[in-house]
N, C-alpha and C positions, 0 to 999 in steps of 0.2 A: 870655194870657201864660203862659209857662212859666218857672218859677224853678229854680235848681240848688242841690243840696246836695253837698258833697265830704266823704266819710268815709275817713279814713286813720288808720293806727296811729301815724303821726308828725305831731306838730303843725307841725313845720318843713316837712314835705313838703306837708301840706295848705295851709298858707298860701302856699307857693311856687306850687302849682297854681292857687290862688285868684288870685294875682298875675298869673300868665299869662293865665288865663281872663278876668279883668277887662279886659285889653287887647282882647278881642273885643266888649266890651259898648259900645254907643252908646245914649245917652238912657236912658229907664227901662223899656225893653221887657223886661228880665230882671234879676233880682237873684240874688245868690249867698251862700250861707253855708257856713261850714267847721264840721265837727265832726271834730276830729282829736286823737289822743293822749288821755291821761287825766291827771288832777290828782294826780299822785304824783311829787314831785321826784326820788325814788330810782329809780323804774321808770316813766318817762313814756311808754313805748311801749305802746299798746293802743287799744281803742276802748270807748265808753261809750254804751249805748242811751239814756240820759237826755239826754246831750249831743246825740245825733242827733235825738231827739224835739224838743228845744228849738229846734234849728236849723230843723227843717221847720215848727213852729209860727211861727217868726219870718217865714216866707216864705208863710204860709197865705192870703194875700190873692190868690194867682195862680189861674189856671184849672187849672193842673197843676204838680206838683213832681217833678222828675227827680233821683234819688239816684244818684250814682256812688260806687263803693267800690273799695278795693284788694283784699286778700285775707283769707282766714281768717275771724276773728271779725268783721270789718268787715260782711260780708254778714249774720251773725247778729245783730249789733247793730242794723242797719237793719231787719231783719225784726221784731225785738222792739220797736223804736221804733214802727213801724206798729201793732203789737198795742196799745201804750199809748195811741195817739192816739184822739181823738173820732172816731166813724164818719165824719162828714161831711168832716173833714180827711184821714183814712186813705184815703178814696176818691179823692182827688187825687194820691195819691203812686204813683210808678212806679220800681221798681228796675231798673237798667240793667247788663248784663254788659259794657259797653264797656270798652276799656282806659282806666285812669284819666286819664293825662296828655292823650293824643290826643283821647279821647272828650270830656273836659271842655272843650277848646278848640273842638271841633266843635259840641258841644251849645250852648255859649255863644254862638258866632257865629250858629247856626241860630235859637236862641230870641231873640236880640237882633234878628234880622231879621223876627220876627213869626211864625215857623213855629208850627204846632201840636204837640202832644206826640207824635204818631205820626212826623212828619217829624224832630223834634228826636231821637227815639230812633234812627230810621234813620240819621241823620247821625253820631251817636255811635257806633253799632255798625260803621259802615263807615269809621270815621276812619282806619284803618291801610291803606286801599286805595291811596292815593296813594304812600305810603312803600313798600309792596310792590312796586308797578309800577315806581318809580324804582330800586329795588335788584334788579329782575329777577325778582321772585316773581310768580306767577300771582295776579290778583285774588281776594281772599277772598269766597267765596259766602256768601250768607245762610244762617243756620242752619236745619236741617231737624229734624223731629221723629224721634228715634231711641228712642223710649220702648219699642218692642217689641223684645225680645231673644229671642224664640223661634227655635230652630235652624231651623225651616222657613222663616223669613224670610230666611235666609242662603243659600238654595240656589244662587244665582248670584253669591255674594260671592267676593272675592278673599282669599287667605290667604298667610301665611308661616310657616314652622316653624323655630325655633331650638333649639339645645341649651344648657342652662343650665351655665355654667362656675362659678359662685359656689360655693365649698366648702360653704356652708350653705343653698344654695337661695335661693328668693324669700321670705326672711323679711321682717320689717317694714320694714327700712331700704331694701333694693332694691325692695320692693313699692311704697313711698311714691314713689321715683323713677319706677316705671313708671306709676303714677297720674298723677303730675305731667307726665310725658313725653307721654302720650296725651291729656291733657286739651285741649279746645278744637278738635279736628278735627270737621269737618262730615262725620261718618260714624257709622254704627252698628257697635260693636265687641263682640267676644266673645273671651275667652281660653279655650283648650280644652287639657285634658290628659287623656289616656285616656278620651276621650268625655264628659268632664265640662266644662260650659261656665259661665263667669261673666262679668259685665261687669267690665272692668278699670278701674273707677272707684272701687273700694272696696278698701284694703288688707286689710280683714277677709276679704273673699271671696277675694282673691288668695292670702292666707297660707293659707287653709283648703282650697286646692287641693293643699296639701302638695307643692310643687314642690322637688324635691331636686336636688343636683349631678348633671349629666348627664342629667337628665329633658329630654324634648323637649316643648315647648309650642308651640301654634299660635295666632297671631292671626287672627281672621276679621274682615274689614272690608267694608263695603258702604255706598256713598254717594258724594258728589262728592269727598271728600278721602280716600277709601279708600287710594289709593296713597301719599299723604303720611303717613298714619298707619302703613302698613305699613313705610315707610322709616325713620320715627322709631323703630318697635319694633325693627327691625334695627340701628339705630345704638345704642340703648339696650342691647341684648344684646351688641353688640361691645365696649361700654364696661362691660360686666358691671354694668350698672344702678348705676354710680356707685362701685363698690367696687374698691379697689386690691388686686388678688389677691396681688401680690408682698409686701404687708405682712401677709397673713394666713398666717403660717408654721405648719406642723404642730406639735403638741405636741412639747415638748422632752423627749427620752428620755435625756438624759445623767444621771449620777449627781447627785443633788440634795445641796447643801450644808446641814447642819444649821444651824439658826438659832433664835433665841428672840424673844419679844415679851412685854413686861411692861407692866402698867398696872393701874388699878382697874376692877373690874366695874361696868358700867352695863347694867341690863336695859332694853330699849327696846320699846315697842309703839306703833303708831299709835293715835291717839284712837279710842274706841269710840263711834260714833254711835248714838243711839236712832231706829230707824225705825218709823213707824206707817204702816199701809196707808190709814187714813181721810184722805180729802182735805179741806182746809179751804175749797176753792173750786170753781169749775166747772172742767171739764177744760181748757177754753182758758186759764183762769187758771193752772192747774198747769203746762200747756206752756209758757206765758210765763215763769214762774218758772224752769222747767228750762233754757230758752233762754238766760236771763240767766246761770245758773250756768255753763253750758257756754261762753258767751262769755268769762266770766272765766277759766275754766280754760284756754281757748285763748290768752288773753293771758299766764297764768302760763307756759305751755309755751313761748311765744315768749321769755320772759325766761330760762327754763332752757336753751333752745337758745343764746341769746347767752352765757349763764354757761359753758356746756360748751365753747364755742369758745374763750372767753377763758382758761379754766382748763387745758384739755387740748388737743382737737384736733377737726378737722372730723367724724371718725368718731364720736366721742362726741356732738357736736352733732347728728349725724344721728339719734341715738336719739330725741331729744325732737322733732325735726322730724317724725319718724315718728310719735310720739304725736300731734301735731297733726293729721296726715292721717288717722290712725285715728279720731280724734274728730270731725273735720269730714267727716262721712259722711252724705249725704242719705238713704241707705236705713236707717241707724241712726235718724235723726230721724223718719222715717216710721213705723218700728216703735214708737218711743216714743210718738208722737202717737196711734197707733191703740189702744195699751195704755191710755193715759190715757182715751180716749173710751169704750172698751167696758168697762173694768174699774172706771171711776170712783174711781180710786186717787190717792194723793198723788204728787207728783213724785219724792220720795225714794225711795218703794217701787218705782215703775216703773223708775227708774234703777238701783237695786240689783238688782232682778230681771233686767233686760236685760243689764247688763254682768256680772253673776255668770254668767249662762248663757253669755256669750261667753267668759269666762275658763275655765269648765268645758269648753267645746269645745276650747280650746287644750290643757288638760291631759290630754284624751282622745286626742290625737294620738300616733301611734306614732313620731314624729320627735323625738328629745330637744331638738334645738335650737329647733324650732317650739313644743314643749311648755313650754319655759322662758319664752316670751312671755306666759304667763298673768299673771306678776307686773306686766307693763306695764299690762295691762287693769285689773288691781286698783289700780294706782297712780292711774290715771285716775279709776276709780270713787270711790276715797276723796277725791281732791282736789275732785272736783265735788260730792260729798256735803258736804263742808266749806263750799263756797260756798252750797249750798242752805240750810244750817242756820246760816249766819253764824258758823261755828266753824272757820275754816281751821287745819289742822294744819301744823307745820313740823318741820324736822330738829332733833335735840337739839343743844344748844350744849355742846361739849366743851372745858372750861377746863383740862384737864390729861390726861396720858397715859391713855387709856381703852381697855378691851376691851369692844366692844359686843356684847352677847348679844341675840338675838331669835329669834322663830319664823321669820320671813322679813323682807325689807327692801326697800322700794321703790327703783328706780333713782334717782328724784328725791332721795331722802334721802341716798343714798350721794354723789351730786354735790354736795350742799350741806355735807357733813361737813368739818370742819377736818381735813385730812389729817395735818398734823403732830401732832395730839393723838389720832388714831385708831391705837392700836397694832395692833388687829386687829378683824376682824368674824366673829362665830362664830354660826351659825344652826342651829337645831334642824332645819329643813327647808332649802329653797332648792336652787339648782342652780348647778353650776359654769359653766353656759352662759348664766346670767341676764345681762341687761345691767348689773345692779349689780356682777357679778363683773368685768365688762370695765372699768368705771369704777374699781372698787377696784384693779385691776391697773395702770391708768394713774396712779392716785394713789400707788402703792406701798404700798397697804394689804393685809395678808395676809387671805386670804378662805377660811374654813372653814365649810362647809355640810353638812347632813345629819348633824349631830352628836347628834341625838336628845336624851337626857336627860343628856348627860355633864356639864352645868354646873348641874343642878338644885339642888345643895347649896350653891351660892355665893349670897351676897347682895350687894346694891348697896354699893359701896365696898370689898369685899374685895380685897386684892392678888392678882394672878394673873400667873404666868409660863407662856407657852406655848412648847413645843419643836415645831418644825416644820421641813421642808425647803424650801430655796429652789431 
């Protein structure tokens, strides 16, 4: 007997899929459990590894348990749940990449008919075939192994070259759209610029190609769906990877109008976390802790994406959607797992070392726009450390007109500020091209960066009036 677990960010969605799937069940040949949403009335969207583990345990009397998931942290929560299970139960669990709704219906019907786990997985993974044929699309082929990415393996591959029109090149947000748009094709893919190739499944790797406006990049594809992947790449480029170029106006060079901002000084700095290298547990235990913390960070980012869309616009929401894609990177997880295994260090230390190195890579770039993305990496680093140490940090609560002074400031902090009470943001460092600056502009908050020691004589609560030009 094969039982099914449905994992979703939304409790309503999970229950709805469960209701549909139960219509496929006859007799007691298959049982189904739902692990969806989190127990937080204010922010119910997310996934919980413990809830997934409990759902699996409730079905553990089966020969096998198939877990179907939606996106992002759902996969990580399911993987973490397996790590938490007793070995004899974990051995029964199979994670399936099938589409959640169609896959659940197909898997339920197959399992209810008495099929074994291999047939149930096959039916779930090919659940879109009938819909594709009915709509005139070619039947989807089964997935092939594309783990090899050596250029020599692409000698007989197809390719297409496009010229990038995005004013700031393939920075985090368009890179995220590229990763999303090329995901799922049954083909091995490489993205090439000036002879350097990367797999286009990681926005970190794409961003570090330093693709600027008017650069020419080539997608190389090999496999059953190579032509479809190339067509998708062309369509993405023609759509400027989701960016509206008309809205990206050049800097205003007209004479600026003098203006002022007044408020009380507040020095802000994020919480300082104490990191030790020594691990308290085995490498696999530390990796499990890290995956739970990253899963919670992904849920935070989903909430920030929704908040940004509600407060401002889709282009601001895309910043935090890009953070999710940056974090949800299989190569990053492989690097961390290897570091924990070889260096026998704590999860906190491995995370800080890995993300700090990535931040420094961005800072070393010679493109100012890409260079400014280091603060996004630092933002994710800090948030995940907070979850690892059970000491989550938040934005300051501003109860009156305030001029915020800091060394630098994370985009997520700027998003959560009370814009009406934020008279200005003044940074000793920072960049006018940072995502925080873009959010501040949308919120109508003056942004002054690279001010050095100009405010060092002031104290918290001092009144301050700034003269600047709009």
